[in-house]
N, C-alpha and C positions, 0 to 999 in steps of 0.2 A: 276220429281223434280230433280233427279240427273243430268240429261242432262242439265237442265236449269242452275244449279250451275256451271257445267263445262263450259258452254257457257260464262257465266258472267266472270268467272275467266280467261278464255282464252282471252277474249277481253282486260282484264287488262294487261295480259302478252304481248299481241301484241302491246299494246300502251305503256307498260312499266310504268304504273302508276295507280292511283286510282281516281275515280270520286267523285265529290261533287255535291249534288243535288241543290246547291244554284245557283242563276242566275249568269251568267258570265259577269263581268265588269272589266276585266284586263285593266289597263291603257296602252295606246299606247304611247310608248316612242317617237314616231314621233311627238307627240303633244308637247313634251318638247324640242326636239332637231331637228335641221335641218340636216338631213343626206344627204351626197353627195356620188357618186360612188368613190370607192377607190381601184384601181388595185394593190396597194402594201400591202393591208391588208391580214390577214390570211384566209379570206373568199373568195373563188373563185367559180364562177358559170360557167356552160357551157351548151350548147344545142347539141343534137345529129344531128340537122339539123336547117335550118334557115327559112323554109317555112312550115306552118301548115294550115290545112283546118279549116274553121269556125266550132266551136263546138268540134274540136279535142283537147284532153288533151295535154298540153305542159309540158313535163317532163323536169325539170331542175336538173342538177347534182350539188352537193355541195362537195367541197373539203375544209374541215376546218383544217388549220394547226395552232397548238398552238405555237404562236410566243412569248409567255410570258416565264419568267424564273420560273414559278410555274405551278402546275397542274391545268388545267381548268375543271370545273364541267359543264357538259352539261346536261340540263334538257330535255325539249320536243322540242328543237329548230328545229330538222330535221324530225319531224313526223307531216305531214299535218293534221292529224286527230284532233289535239289539238289546243286550242285557242292561246296558247303562242308559237306557232312555228314561225320560221323565217318569217319576213314580206316582202312584195314586194312593190316596187314603179314602176308602169307601166305608160308610157306616149305614147299616139298615135301621129301620124304625124300631127294631128289637135290639138295637145296640150291638149287632154283630159287626165286627170290624174285618175288613178285607184290605190288608196292606202288604201281604206277602205274595211274591210271585209264584204262580203255579208251575212255571216253566222258565228256564234260563237258556237262551241260545248260546252258541259258542262264544267264548270270550273274544274281545277285540284287542288288537295291538293298541297300546295306549296313545301313541303320538300320531293321530290322524284327524286334524281339525277339518270340519266340514264347512263352516261359515265364519266369517269375520264381520261382526255386526258393529257398524260405527255408532258412536254416541248419538242417541236420539232416534235411531232407525229401528224399524220393525221387521221381524221375521214371522211369517204365518205358516201354519202347518196343521195337520189333524192326525189323530191316532185313535185306535179302537180301545175304549176303556176296559173292556173285558178280554182283550187279546191274551193277557196272562194274569188277570185278576178275577176274583170272585170264587164261586164254587167250581170244582172241577167238572167239566162238562162230561156227561155219560158218553161212552163210546158209541152207543146207538144213535145219539143225537149230534155227534160231532160233525161239523161242516164249516165251510167258510174260512178255514185256516185260522182259527183261534181256539183258546184252551179253557176259557171260563164262561160262566153264565151267572145270572142273578135270579133268585127266586122272586115270585110276585111280592110286591110291597113298595114302600117308599124308601128312597135312599138319598144320602147327601155325600158329596165327594169334593175333594180338591186335589190339585197336583203339587208336587214339590220336587226340588232337585238342587244340585250345586251348580250354579251358572254364573259366569262373569266374576268368579272369585268369591262368591258368597252363597250361603244357603238361602233359598228363595222358595216361597209358596204362593199359590194362586188364590183367587177368590173361591168361595164355596158355592156349589150349585145343588139343587134338588131335582129329582125325577122319580117317576113311577115305573114299575115293571108289572105287566099284566099277564094273565094266563093266555095260553094259545087258544084261538078259536078254530073251528073246523076248517075254515079256508086256509089258515096258517099251516095247519098240519098237512093239507093237500099240497100246498105250495112247497113246503119243505120236502115232501116225499118226491115230488117231481125233480127237485134239485138233486136229491140223493141218487136218483136214477139217471141223472144227466139229461133230462128232457127239457132243455133250456127253451126251445122254441115254444113248446106247449106251455111252459111256465109263464113266459112273457105274454103269450096270447091269452091265456085263461085268467091270469092274475096280475095284470099290469100295474095295479095300484097297491098290491100287497107289499108290505115293508120288506119281506124276505126276497122279493124279486130283485130289488135294487142291489142287494148284497150278492145274490147269485150271479148277476150280470158282471159285477166287479170280479168275482172269483173266476168266472169263465174267461174273461178278458185277460186277466193276469196269469192264469195257470194253464189254460187249455187252448187259447186262440193264438196260434203261431208262437210257440215258445221262442225266447230270444235267440236260441242257438240255430233256429231254422234259417237256411240261406234264402229260399225262394218265397219270402213273405208276399202276400197279396196286399200291397199297401192300400189299394182302393177299398178293399174289404175291411182292413183294419181301421182306416179313417172313418168310413161310413158307420161302423159299429161304435167307435169311440165317440164320434160327434153325436150320434143318436142318443147314447147314454147321457152325455153332458146336457143335451137339450131337453131330454125327458126329465132329468133330475138337475136342473141348473143350480139349485141351492144345496145340493148334496155336499157334505163335508169330504166325500171322497175326492172331490175336485180340488181339495187342498192337501191330499194325502201323497206324500213323497213316493212311496213304492208304486202306487197306482199310476200316477201321472208320469213318473220317470219311466215306467215300463212302456208307455206309449211311444216315447221318443226312442227307446232302444229298439222297439219292434220295427220302426220305420227307418232307422238310421242307415241300413245298408243300401237303401234305394232312395235316399234323400241327399241331394248334392249340397244344399245349403241349409243350415239350421234356421236361418232367418226366414226362409220360405215356409218352414214348418210353423213358426210362430205366426206369420201372417195368415196362413191357412186356418189356424185355430181361431184367431181373432175374427176372421171373416165368417166362420161357420158356427161359433158358439158365443156370439155377442150377448152380453148381459149375464153371463154365468159367473159363478165363483172361480171357475178355471181361469178366466181372464185376469181376475185379481191376483191369482196365485202366480201365473207366469209373468205378470208385470212386476212382481216383487223382484227387485234387482238381484237379491242374493239367490233366490230360487232360479232366476234366469241364468245367472252366471254358472250355477251348479249344473243346470241342464246342458249348457253350451260346453262346459268342461267334459261332462260325461260323453256327449256326442263326439267331440274331437277324439277322445281316447278310444271310444268304441270303433270309430271309423279307422283309426290306426290299426286296431286288431284285425278288422276285416281285410284291410289291405295287406297286412303282413302274412296272413294265412293263405292268401291267394298266390303268393310267390312260390 
């Protein structure tokens, strides 16, 4: 029972909010306003590459700059796990439009701010473009915890949302999706069969290997409700991923990075020690930039303190 309570609380911390059991029917502001790409706004998106394989997650980076003369309150805008995260408008070369969500998670209670961004400051994050956009992924191809995919071809997309008291849209980017090659099919098959060691050994440079490692770490390697985590093993695995993929946008992904701190929390006395260890072992990676962002760092510290309290309370 204690482990179940810790698991639920950890999920709330990773998400940064609380769930409501009601059905989700958040209104989509795109139905009220016609958004257009805006390269001069405070919302900038970027991609680590411009060519992706079919079914491959497409990680988009967000740099949000508060261009207002007041503090901006950020809610769940940059966490893909939630229904009211930043929205995407995707258009194929055949003019097929993908701007409707394939899946909506449970609705969130309305009053749960995540970040307070001062005027002129920046928040960075990343999300998977096809987490809940695109064509519905076939059941036999489902993996990596996402719901959509894009057929081979060229695409353009931009992001939009209601942030800082105004409707805002990002710059527009283009990318290509290509057919799976034989190696991709073999790599995906190993993942489906949970043969992670074989996948990493045989196909270290395959794009699907990166995503499979992230899935394994977040979902199967010492779930956060486990009491007896092997912190040495967790750290070794996490640091190896970051150093193998130093420019991966997963290093800017809130659910992925926050899960690391949750996994090591019960055996880490001081959160600053965890930051120092990351800085020492992953120098030059995007992860360093992410945890040095003061708003991300504050959020990690807050999550850590709350999670430690839960562990202590369940031991009494």
